[in-house]
C-alpha positions as CSV (number, residue, x, y, z in Angstrom):
1,M,-47.1,13.8,27.8
2,T,-49.6,16.2,27.7
3,L,-49.7,19.4,30.4
4,K,-52.8,17.5,32.1
5,D,-50.8,14.3,32.1
6,Q,-48.7,16.6,34.6
7,L,-50.9,18.7,36.6
8,Q,-53.7,17.4,39.0
9,I,-57.0,19.7,39.5
10,V,-58.4,18.6,43.1
11,P,-62.2,19.4,43.0
12,A,-63.3,22.0,45.1
13,D,-65.3,19.7,47.3
14,A,-62.3,17.1,47.9
15,Q,-61.0,18.0,51.5
16,A,-57.4,17.7,51.0
17,A,-57.5,14.7,49.7
18,F,-54.3,13.4,48.4
19,V,-55.1,11.8,44.8
20,P,-51.9,9.7,43.5
21,P,-50.4,10.8,40.2
22,P,-51.6,8.1,37.1
23,A,-48.7,5.7,37.1
24,A,-46.5,6.3,34.1
25,P,-46.9,4.2,31.1
26,K,-44.7,1.0,31.2
27,A,-41.6,1.3,28.8
28,K,-42.2,-1.2,26.0
29,A,-40.0,-4.3,26.0
30,E,-37.9,-3.8,22.6
31,N,-36.5,-0.6,24.8
32,A,-36.0,-2.3,28.0
33,G,-32.1,-3.2,27.2
34,P,-30.5,-6.7,27.2
35,T,-31.7,-9.4,29.8
36,L,-29.8,-9.8,32.7
37,E,-28.4,-13.4,30.8
38,E,-27.6,-11.2,28.0
39,A,-25.3,-8.8,29.7
40,L,-24.1,-11.3,32.0
41,A,-22.7,-13.0,29.1
42,R,-21.2,-9.4,27.7
43,N,-19.4,-8.8,30.9
44,E,-18.2,-12.4,30.7
45,A,-17.0,-11.7,27.2
46,L,-15.4,-8.3,28.2
47,A,-14.0,-9.4,31.0
48,E,-12.4,-12.1,28.8
49,K,-11.1,-9.3,26.7
50,I,-9.6,-7.3,29.7
51,D,-7.8,-10.3,30.7
52,A,-6.3,-10.9,27.4
53,L,-4.7,-7.4,27.0
54,D,-3.3,-7.4,30.3
55,A,-1.7,-10.5,29.8
56,V,0.0,-8.6,27.0
57,L,0.5,-5.8,29.1
58,A,1.9,-8.0,31.6
59,K,4.9,-8.7,29.8
60,P,8.0,-6.7,29.5
61,L,8.3,-4.6,26.3
62,A,11.2,-6.6,25.0
63,E,9.2,-9.6,24.8
64,I,6.6,-8.0,23.1
65,L,8.9,-6.4,20.5
66,A,10.7,-9.9,19.9
67,E,7.1,-11.3,18.9
68,R,6.2,-8.7,16.9
69,E,9.8,-9.2,15.2
70,K,9.4,-12.8,14.7
71,A,5.9,-12.5,13.3
72,D,7.7,-9.9,10.8
73,E,10.2,-12.3,9.9
74,A,7.5,-15.2,9.3
75,A,5.6,-12.7,7.3
76,L,8.7,-11.9,5.0
77,A,9.5,-15.6,4.9
78,W,5.8,-16.3,3.4
79,D,6.3,-13.2,0.9
80,R,9.5,-14.4,0.0
81,F,8.1,-17.9,-0.8
82,G,5.1,-16.4,-2.4
83,A,7.8,-14.5,-4.8
84,M,10.2,-17.8,-5.3
85,W,6.6,-19.7,-6.5
86,M,5.5,-17.3,-8.7
87,L,8.7,-17.1,-10.3
88,S,9.0,-20.7,-10.6
89,Q,5.5,-20.8,-12.1
90,R,6.5,-18.3,-14.9
91,A,9.3,-20.1,-15.9
92,M,8.0,-23.3,-16.2
93,R,4.9,-22.0,-18.1
94,R,7.5,-20.5,-20.4
95,V,9.2,-23.9,-20.9
96,A,5.9,-25.5,-21.1
97,L,5.1,-23.3,-24.0
98,D,8.4,-23.0,-25.8
99,L,8.3,-27.1,-25.9
100,A,5.1,-27.4,-27.0
101,A,5.8,-24.4,-29.7
102,Q,8.6,-27.0,-30.9
103,L,5.7,-29.9,-31.0
104,G,3.4,-27.4,-32.5
105,L,1.0,-27.5,-30.0
106,S,-1.0,-24.2,-29.0
107,E,-1.2,-22.5,-25.5
108,E,-4.8,-23.7,-25.4
109,E,-3.9,-27.4,-25.8
110,V,-0.9,-27.1,-23.0
111,V,-3.3,-25.4,-20.5
112,A,-5.6,-27.6,-21.3
113,R,-3.1,-30.4,-20.4
114,A,-2.0,-28.5,-17.3
115,M,-5.7,-28.6,-16.2
116,G,-6.2,-31.9,-16.7
117,H,-3.1,-33.0,-14.4
118,A,-3.9,-30.6,-12.0
119,N,-7.4,-32.4,-11.3
120,A,-5.8,-36.0,-12.0
121,V,-3.9,-35.0,-8.8
122,L,-7.1,-32.8,-6.9
123,N,-9.1,-36.4,-7.5
124,G,-6.3,-38.3,-6.2
125,A,-6.1,-40.5,-9.7
126,D,-2.5,-39.0,-9.7
127,E,-0.4,-40.0,-6.9
128,V,3.1,-40.5,-8.8
129,D,6.1,-38.8,-7.2
130,L,7.6,-37.5,-10.4
131,G,11.0,-39.4,-9.9
132,G,11.2,-38.5,-6.4
133,T,10.6,-34.4,-7.0
134,I,7.3,-34.5,-5.1
135,A,7.1,-35.6,-1.5
136,P,4.9,-36.9,0.3
137,A,4.5,-34.5,2.4
138,Q,3.5,-32.4,-0.6
139,L,0.9,-34.3,-2.0
140,Q,-0.6,-34.7,1.8
141,H,-0.4,-30.8,2.0
142,I,-2.4,-30.8,-1.4
143,A,-4.9,-33.0,-0.1
144,R,-5.5,-30.6,3.4
145,H,-6.1,-27.9,0.9
146,R,-8.1,-30.0,-2.2
147,A,-11.9,-28.1,-1.6
148,F,-10.1,-24.9,-1.8
149,L,-7.7,-25.8,-4.8
150,R,-10.7,-27.3,-6.7
151,N,-12.3,-24.0,-7.0
152,Q,-9.0,-22.5,-8.6
153,F,-8.9,-25.3,-11.2
154,R,-12.7,-25.0,-12.3
155,T,-12.7,-24.7,-16.1
156,G,-15.8,-22.5,-17.5
């Protein structure tokens, strides 16, 4: 905005006539901010967050801490399960490699056979319960995560 836009110079022959200032330029739509619908949606989302926080804060501190303690116990149980699973995997790999060495098979051949068995299970071709050592619930669990597991066992 220049000084000329801010000042009004009245001509000498005007008889104290009032000349309104020029209208301010309209703001561009991009600088206008959110629309009413967007503002209402944002307000509703923030209200839901506040309600959720209020629900947590309305609980007694002992209850909040008990929930945290339960979550920590569950996390510890899953961590221990993961450690047990890794230990069993390493032990079974060692057994497989030791037996393969006795049969004159290489590690690559053992891994290839394991991948073949894993893919057979993932593709539903191997529904054998291995003499009762694999429960139907385990096969169902594998089936639920089939897409993820296929990525893990993809060769090459």
